[in-house]
C-alpha positions as CSV (number, residue, x, y, z in Angstrom):
1,Q,25.6,-8.3,-35.8
2,G,22.2,-8.4,-36.5
3,V,18.6,-7.1,-36.7
4,F,15.9,-7.2,-33.7
5,F,12.2,-6.9,-33.2
6,E,12.3,-4.5,-29.7
7,T,9.1,-5.2,-28.9
8,L,7.3,-8.5,-30.9
9,K,8.6,-12.2,-30.4
10,D,8.0,-14.9,-32.3
11,G,4.1,-16.3,-31.6
12,D,2.5,-13.2,-29.5
13,A,-0.2,-12.4,-30.2
14,V,-1.4,-8.7,-31.5
15,K,-3.5,-6.3,-32.4
16,S,-3.7,-3.8,-35.4
17,P,-2.4,-1.5,-35.9
18,V,0.7,-3.7,-34.7
19,T,4.2,-1.1,-33.5
20,V,7.0,-2.8,-35.0
21,N,10.2,-1.2,-33.7
22,M,13.3,-2.0,-35.4
23,I,16.8,-3.0,-34.3
24,V,20.0,-3.1,-36.2
25,K,22.8,-3.8,-34.2
26,G,26.7,-3.8,-36.1
27,M,25.1,-1.2,-38.4
28,E,24.1,2.7,-39.3
29,V,20.7,3.8,-40.3
30,E,20.6,5.8,-43.1
31,P,18.1,6.8,-45.8
32,A,17.7,5.4,-48.7
33,G,19.9,6.8,-51.8
34,E,23.5,6.6,-51.3
35,L,26.0,3.2,-50.8
36,N,28.2,3.7,-48.2
37,E,29.6,0.4,-46.1
38,G,27.9,-0.5,-43.0
39,K,25.5,1.3,-43.4
40,G,21.4,1.2,-45.3
41,H,17.8,0.9,-44.3
42,H,15.2,-1.4,-42.5
43,H,12.5,-3.3,-44.8
44,I,9.5,-5.5,-43.1
45,I,8.5,-8.4,-45.7
46,I,4.9,-9.8,-44.9
47,N,4.2,-13.6,-45.3
48,N,8.1,-13.9,-46.7
49,Q,11.7,-15.1,-46.3
50,Y,15.0,-13.4,-46.0
51,I,16.0,-11.7,-49.6
52,E,19.3,-13.7,-50.3
53,F,22.6,-11.3,-50.0
54,G,22.8,-9.1,-52.8
55,G,19.3,-9.2,-54.0
56,T,17.2,-6.2,-54.5
57,V,14.3,-6.1,-51.6
58,P,10.9,-5.1,-54.0
59,S,8.5,-2.4,-53.3
60,D,4.9,-3.3,-53.1
61,S,2.3,-3.8,-50.6
62,V,3.9,-6.4,-48.4
63,N,7.7,-5.3,-48.9
64,I,7.7,-2.1,-47.3
65,H,11.3,0.2,-47.4
66,Y,11.9,2.1,-44.8
67,G,14.1,4.1,-47.2
68,G,13.8,7.3,-44.8
69,G,16.2,5.7,-42.2
70,Q,12.8,4.7,-39.9
71,T,13.1,2.7,-37.3
72,S,9.7,2.2,-36.5
73,D,6.2,2.0,-37.9
74,S,2.4,1.4,-37.2
75,L,0.9,-1.4,-40.0
76,D,-2.4,-2.0,-40.8
77,L,-3.2,-6.3,-40.4
78,N,-6.3,-7.8,-40.9
79,P,-6.8,-10.8,-38.2
80,G,-5.0,-13.5,-39.4
81,K,-1.4,-15.4,-38.7
82,Y,2.0,-13.4,-40.3
83,T,5.5,-14.2,-41.1
84,L,7.0,-10.8,-40.2
85,T,10.6,-10.5,-42.4
86,M,12.9,-7.8,-40.9
87,Q,15.6,-7.4,-43.9
88,F,18.4,-4.7,-43.9
89,A,19.3,-3.4,-47.0
90,D,22.1,-1.2,-48.0
91,G,20.9,2.3,-49.5
92,W,20.8,0.7,-52.8
93,H,18.1,-1.5,-51.5
94,R,20.4,-4.5,-51.8
95,S,19.7,-6.9,-49.3
96,Y,22.5,-7.8,-46.4
97,G,21.4,-11.4,-46.3
98,K,19.7,-14.0,-44.3
99,Q,22.9,-13.0,-41.7
100,L,21.1,-9.0,-41.2
101,S,17.2,-10.4,-40.9
102,K,14.8,-11.8,-38.6
103,T,11.6,-13.4,-39.3
104,I,9.2,-14.0,-37.0
105,K,5.1,-15.5,-36.7
106,V,2.1,-13.3,-35.1
107,M,-1.2,-13.7,-34.8
108,V,-3.5,-10.8,-34.9
109,K,-6.5,-10.3,-33.4
């Protein structure tokens, strides 16, 4: 069980827009809104860490919700160093915690 960046690795140097492909194992992706056991959706948190189990993922410019059930995106990021955290959460945006998160650092050229 866990989440993974399909094509990005920790320490990668990338160009903007940064393509993010999100994979979850042991859970099923579905749109936000319903609360179903074993299901949820992805979030990307920019320059911050995972959200504790049960905590609500904020919704703002650095906490990106994929409540439509999306598993990929292109992020427009200015040049610099970034921490990207993928966080899986339930249909009400409540975090599944550290075990369903993955944090990497990338350099945008």
